[in-house]
N, C-alpha and C positions, 0 to 999 in steps of 0.2 A: 677646582678652583673656582670660586663664581664666579657665571658669566653677568652680565646684563642682561639679560631678559631675562636672570632668575629674581631677580630685586623686583620687589613690588609696590609702589608708592603709593600710603594712602591716605587722603585727605579728609578731614571730620570738621565738617559745621557743628559746635555745642550750643546750644541752650538749654537751659534749668532744665527742660523734658525729657528733647529727644537729642538723637547724634544723627546726624546725618551723615551715610557715608560713600565716597568713591575710592576708584583704584585705578592706578595706572599701572602697565609693565613699566618691563626696563628696556625695551626698547620704543626710541622716535616717534615713531610711527606706528607705535600699537593704539590700540580707540582707549579712551579714559571711560568704565562705565562705574554708574551708578546702582549702589549694592541696597540701598535703599534706608527708613529711618531706623531707628533702636531706640529703646530704654535709653536712657540717661545715670542706671543703675549701677555697681559694682558686677553683678552677674552678670548683668547685658553684656557690658563690657568684655567681658570673660568669656562670655559666648563666641561675640564677636571675635576677639583673638584668636580661640581655638579655630575659629573656621578661616580667619587669614592665616594661620599658620600652616594648611596645607597649602595653600595655593603659589608659595616659592621658598626657596631657601635663605633670605634676607628679606626682613618685612623692615622699611621707614616710615610710620606717622609722623603726620604736624598738624597740627590746630591752634587758629586764631588766640589768643591772649584776650584773656575777659575775664567779668566776673565770676566764673565757675572754678578760678584758679590754677592748681596744678595735681590736682586729685588724679587726673583722669593721664598724666605725663610720667607721674611713679606709679600706676598701674600698668602702663602700656609696658617701663623700662624693668617692671620687677617681673613681665609676662617675657625678656628678654628682648625685646625688639628696640630698635634704633628710634625716639621719639623726639621731635623738635615742639617747641611754643614760637611760633609765628611773631611776631611787628603787625598790628590789623595795619599801622599808617602809613607803612614799608611795603605793603601789596602792590605788586601793578597790576592797573586796574587799565585796559583797552578802552581809547577813546571814543566813543560811538553805543558800552552797551546801557542797557539800560532798564535789563530783566535784572531783579534778584531777589535770589529764590536759597533756601538751604539749601538745596540741590546743586544747583548748579554753582555757592559757593562751595561745596564742596569738589567737585570735578578741578575746579579752577583751581583750588589748594593742590591737589594730585598732581598737574601737571605743571606747575609751579614746581610744586618740590623735586616731580625727572629735571625739570631742565633748573633747576638749582639757583632760580630768582628770589630763593625766601630768604629772608632777612631773620635769626633765630636771635630769643630775647636768654639770658642767662635766668633759670633754674635754681633755686633756692631752696636749700634742705628742708627740713620741717622746724630743725630748730630756728636756724637764720629767719621762717618764715615769720613765725612766732616774735622774735625779735621785733620785726619790722613791720606786724602788724601791732605790737606794743607800741613802739614810739611815733606810728600813723594817727593810734586812740588817743596818745596826748599830745599831738599836733590840733588835733580835731578839739582838746580840751581849751585847751591854749586859744584856739580860736571863737572860741563860744566863748573864753572870758572877756578876749578885747570887746566880743561883741555886747556882752553884759556893759562892762565900761561903758559905750558909746550910745546904750540908749539911759545910764543915768548921766549922763553928763548932758545928754542933749536934755532931758526932763530938767535939770537944775539948770538950765542956759534960757529955756524957753519962758522958766518963770524969773526968769531976774535975780537966779541968786550965783552968785560967784567967788566963786574960791580964787583966794590973791596970793596966795604961794604959790612957790613955781609948781615945787613936784607931790602929782596926785597920788592916791591910792595907798595911800600911812594909815596909819593908824589917827593921824590928826585927822587925814581927810573924812576917814572914816564916821570921828568922832564929831566933825563939823555937820555930815551928812545926817548923822543922828539927831543932831540939836536943833534942823530943820522943821517949821511948822507952820504949815499951810492952813487958812481961814474952812475948805472946804474939805471936808470927812475922805471926800472920790481919793482926790490931789493926795492926801494922805497916807489911803491906802493904798494908791498906785505905785508911790514912793518905794515901802517898806516890801512892798512884791518884788519891786527888783533889786533893793536891797539883799533880800533873801536867796534871789535865784542867783545874784554876782557872788553872794559869802558858795555857793552849793558849785557853783561854774569854779573861782577859787580851791576850796577844798578837794573838787576831783583834779586842778591839773596839778597842784601836788600831791595828790598820794599815787600818779600815774608818772610823776619826778618818780619820786621814791622808789616805787616797784622796779624804773631801769636802777636806777645805781643799788639798785639789793642784788639785781639781776645780774650785771652787766660783768662781776668779779668769774661767775661759770661761765660767762660764755670767751668759747673756741676763739671769738675776737679779743678776748680785753687785751693784751699787748699791743693791741693795733689801735684800740682808742686810746690806754693811756698813753704810748707815744707822739697820738695826733695833737692830743693835750697841749704838748711841748711847745705847739705855734703857739704865736700870737692871734687874738679873736677866734679860739676852739676853745673850748668849755665841754665837758660833758658830754653834754645832748648835741652839739653839732656836731661832735668827734663818734658817737651810737646814731646819730642820720644818719653821716655819710657813710660807717661802715655797714648798715645794716640796708640802709636804700645801694649801693654799689656794690655791696658786695665782697665778690675776688677783683679789687683792681689791676690783679694780674692779667686780666684778661687786655685788656687795653694795651696795647704794642707800646704806647705810648703817650705821654700827660696831651698833645694832642687834640688825642684820638677822646681820653678823657673831657677834655674841655667844650670837646662840639660834641660828647652825649649827653654834656651839662647845658645845653646849648651858651654859652660862653661867647663863643665864637662867633666873631663878624657878617653876617649875613652878604652875599656878594651876585650880581647880574655882570656879567662880564658876555661880550659878545664883538665881534670883530676886535676893530682897534678902541671899543667902549669899554672900560670898568666903570663899577657901579657898583661900591661899599655901602650896606646903611647897618641898624643896629644889629644887636648880638640876636640870633636865630629864636632865643631860647623855645629850640626845642627838647628833648629829653626829662630828666628829674629834675623836677620847677621846684622839691620840698631842696635837696640840695645845694642846689643854685642857691637859692635864699637863703639861707644858712652861709653861702661864701657873702652873699654881698654882705649882711647883718656886722659877720666878724671885718673886714674888709675896710671898714671905718675908724677899726682902731690904731692902721699902721699913720692915721695923720697925726700921732702923738711920733716922739724921738725915737730911736731905740734905745732899749734897754728893756729887759726883763724884772716882771710886775716882783715884790715879796710872793702873790703865788705863785707865781710860774717857776718861781728857784723852787719849789718844794718840787715843783712837779720836775723840772730839770733835773735834778740829782738822783732820779728812780731811775733815768735814764741812761740808755747806755751811750758815750763819747760822738758814734756818730747823728744817733737825732738830735742830741743837741747840737750838732756842727751842722747839721739842717734847720735847725727851729731857726740858731743865731744867720744864718747866712738868707732866710727869707725876713729875718728882722730889719736887718739891717740894707737889705737890697727891696723890698718893697716899701718901707718910710724914705727912702732915697724916692723910690717912682713916683709916691703918691705924691712929693714934695716939688716932683718937678715938674709931674702934670698940670697940677693948680698951680705954677708960675708959666708955666705955661696957656692957661684962660682957658684952659678946659672945666665943664660943668662936673662940679663934685658927683653929680650918680655916673658922667662917664669915668671920672676917674676910679671909686670904688668900682666899677665894672669889671675894671683895667686889672685891679688888684685880685679882686674876687679869682677871674681866672690865673691871675698866677701864682693864686693861694694853691687850689686846685691841683697845679703840677709839684709844690712844692708838698701836698697832704698824700698825693700817690708816689710819690719817691718814701716816702714815711713808709706809706700804711706796705707796702710792699715789700716792707728788708722786716717788717713785721708780723706779719701773717706769720701765722702755723704755716708750717712744708705742705 
């Protein structure tokens, strides 16, 4: 049987080129030692892991989540060691610590890992990570497209050219833009260059959206993505974003924990007899939070499935259809009730988004593969 002293806890501070490594014995009073720095290459990591294998029967490794990704995690796990990637924002820091170096960070990680004070994050597999990268690339393209729209609109407004119809960026609006002429050639060239940049951004946005729609049927989470679209306010991209960013929803024991992870719960500062609650915490995953708030606006309308939703609902099992209707009837009534109480529309939609997360949690955990 493995004793506490036979466990070796390893903390690694990861940078682009170097790895600072520290080890701690299983005993509480065991000294935490620095092993020095190593090259951040697969061959160098392999030599390090072989060196650690001779120090104890069980090796547990941790490092901070960062831009270097999960390659180190997968290499350590393939070697047979335990490994966790920890959330940097949740690492305890002593008050008064003013010295920060790679060596000291590695020592602190090893000590905290041994004490059980670190919060690990969920690590996706390679397929899931690839889908998440594609979703984030599309989000970046959508943001770039919005920025290009703003540049053109600001340019036209600055020169007193106002489009009097309500909906911009239709084909008619683009034709109106092309019909504009300016006295100075520099203004005409500036507009044409901005329109060309907008066309490129729009094509990239549509192209990435098409790639996502083509790859979703081959994804093992496709059943959950399809089932989530039964909810009002959840379309293909919203469902894919939710599953790509959240991953295995079963790691959240209750929907309240998912709401807290998404930063949709109220902040609170209470002490003694004083209780103060503020706005939402905005912690956790902002991409999913934004998608939920966008979808929550649709619940201002009466409860009834639209024509498009009917085609989606007929392909879903009865339990998913029941959850979707329960969500729609409850959230539309709640939206109406909160609005009648004089709540701001932004506060109402945030409250609806919080409850939407609970219904999405319920559907996803029922339809995910075992």
